[in-house]
C-alpha positions as CSV (number, residue, x, y, z in Angstrom):
1,M,110.4,128.5,4.0
2,S,111.2,127.4,0.5
3,T,111.0,129.4,-2.6
4,P,108.0,128.5,-4.7
5,W,108.5,127.5,-8.4
6,V,106.2,127.2,-11.4
7,A,105.1,123.6,-12.1
8,E,106.5,121.9,-15.1
9,D,104.6,121.9,-18.4
10,S,103.1,118.4,-17.9
11,V,101.4,119.6,-14.7
12,Q,100.1,122.8,-16.4
13,D,98.9,120.6,-19.3
14,S,97.1,118.2,-16.9
15,M,95.4,121.3,-15.4
16,K,94.3,122.5,-18.8
17,A,93.0,119.1,-19.8
18,L,90.9,119.0,-16.6
19,V,89.5,122.5,-17.4
20,A,88.6,121.3,-20.9
21,Q,86.9,118.2,-19.6
22,Y,85.1,119.4,-16.4
23,H,85.3,123.1,-16.0
24,P,83.9,124.9,-19.0
25,R,83.4,128.1,-17.0
26,L,87.2,128.4,-16.7
27,A,88.0,127.8,-20.4
28,M,88.3,131.5,-21.2
29,I,90.9,132.0,-18.5
30,V,92.7,128.6,-18.5
31,D,95.9,130.4,-19.4
32,E,95.4,132.7,-16.4
33,I,95.5,129.9,-13.9
34,I,99.0,128.9,-12.8
35,V,100.1,125.9,-10.8
36,I,103.1,126.4,-8.5
37,F,104.9,124.1,-6.0
38,R,106.4,124.6,-2.6
39,E,108.9,122.1,-1.3
40,K,106.8,121.1,1.7
41,S,103.0,121.2,2.3
42,P,102.0,123.2,5.3
43,E,100.6,121.4,8.4
44,V,97.8,122.6,10.7
45,G,98.1,120.5,13.9
46,S,98.6,117.0,12.5
47,L,96.7,117.7,9.3
48,V,98.8,118.1,6.1
49,I,97.3,120.6,3.7
50,P,98.4,119.4,0.2
51,G,97.4,122.5,-1.6
52,K,95.7,125.9,-1.7
53,T,93.7,127.8,-4.3
54,S,93.9,131.6,-4.2
55,K,93.0,134.5,-6.3
56,A,96.0,136.0,-7.9
57,P,96.7,139.5,-6.6
58,S,96.3,142.2,-9.3
59,I,99.9,143.4,-8.6
60,L,101.2,140.3,-10.4
61,A,100.1,141.9,-13.7
62,L,102.4,144.9,-13.0
63,L,105.3,142.7,-12.1
64,G,105.0,140.0,-14.7
65,K,103.9,139.6,-18.3
66,K,100.5,137.9,-17.5
67,D,97.4,138.8,-15.6
68,Y,96.7,135.6,-13.6
69,R,93.3,135.0,-12.1
70,F,94.1,132.0,-9.9
71,I,97.1,130.4,-8.3
72,I,97.1,126.8,-7.3
73,T,99.9,126.1,-4.8
74,L,100.8,122.4,-4.2
75,G,103.2,120.8,-1.8
76,E,105.8,118.8,-3.8
77,D,106.2,116.4,-0.8
78,V,102.6,115.3,-1.2
79,W,102.5,115.5,-5.0
80,K,105.5,113.1,-5.5
81,N,103.9,110.5,-3.2
82,H,100.6,110.5,-5.1
83,N,99.9,108.3,-8.1
84,S,98.6,109.8,-11.4
85,K,94.9,109.4,-10.4
86,E,95.4,111.1,-7.0
87,R,97.3,113.9,-8.7
88,E,94.5,114.4,-11.2
89,A,92.0,114.4,-8.3
90,L,94.1,117.0,-6.4
91,L,94.3,119.3,-9.4
92,D,90.5,118.8,-10.1
93,H,89.8,119.6,-6.4
94,H,91.6,123.0,-6.7
95,L,90.0,123.8,-10.0
96,C,86.6,123.2,-8.4
97,A,87.6,126.1,-6.0
98,C,88.0,128.5,-8.9
99,G,84.6,130.3,-9.2
100,A,83.4,132.4,-12.1
101,T,80.1,134.2,-12.6
102,E,78.9,136.5,-15.2
103,N,77.0,139.7,-14.5
104,P,73.9,139.4,-16.8
105,Q,73.6,143.2,-17.2
106,T,77.2,144.0,-18.1
107,G,78.6,140.6,-19.2
108,E,81.5,141.2,-16.9
109,M,83.0,138.2,-15.2
110,K,83.7,138.0,-11.5
111,Y,86.2,135.4,-10.2
112,Y,86.4,134.2,-6.7
113,V,87.5,131.2,-4.6
114,R,84.5,129.0,-3.8
115,P,84.2,127.4,-0.4
116,S,84.0,123.6,-0.4
117,D,80.5,122.0,-0.5
118,V,81.0,120.0,2.6
119,S,82.8,120.9,5.8
120,F,82.4,118.8,8.9
121,Y,84.6,117.8,11.8
122,Q,84.8,114.1,12.7
123,E,83.8,114.9,16.3
124,E,80.8,117.0,15.1
125,V,79.5,114.2,12.9
126,T,80.1,111.6,15.6
127,R,78.0,113.6,18.1
128,H,75.3,115.1,15.9
129,G,75.4,113.3,12.5
130,F,75.0,115.2,9.2
131,W,72.7,117.8,10.6
132,R,73.0,120.6,8.0
133,N,70.3,121.2,5.3
134,G,67.5,119.9,7.5
135,G,67.1,116.5,9.0
136,V,69.8,114.5,10.7
137,H,71.4,111.4,9.4
138,M,73.4,109.6,12.1
139,P,76.2,107.6,10.4
140,S,77.4,104.4,11.9
141,P,81.0,104.3,13.4
142,T,82.0,102.3,10.3
143,E,80.7,105.1,8.0
144,I,82.5,107.7,10.0
145,E,85.8,105.9,9.7
146,Q,85.2,105.4,6.0
147,I,84.7,109.1,5.6
148,F,87.3,110.5,8.0
149,G,89.7,107.7,8.6
150,S,90.7,106.6,12.0
151,K,91.0,109.3,14.7
152,D,94.6,109.3,16.1
153,D,94.7,112.4,18.2
154,D,92.6,113.8,21.0
155,D,91.6,117.2,19.6
156,D,88.1,116.7,21.1
157,A,86.5,114.1,23.2
158,T,83.9,111.9,21.5
159,P,80.8,110.5,23.2
């Protein structure tokens, strides 16, 4: 396993620009979000995981000079193969995972990692359509391929 490193200033600046443009709830803590890299993105089965958003452990404040709220960890192998638009989208994706809510009684902020809005498996959609939130929309095979890409492995049998 490679040793992680802090992303260069241009990446941190891109993250801060995205916060300013799309994530006002994070503006007060933008300097408490750090982007780091690992040499290689982890893989789960045949799926490459290009990055991860996590809450920073409070012990970091004891060990370092800054109390970070979130850590965005990216795989350099994926990052270097993306163009600038894809890199921006990847950073934005991870900023979307940074949740913040204010307690209306105390004004205290609570920070958390948000789950993604959509989570489906290709096989599930093929068999049952988009069934969540009431009603079922059965996508065509073309729509499924547009959303998920072509299915190369045999994780689950399709109908």
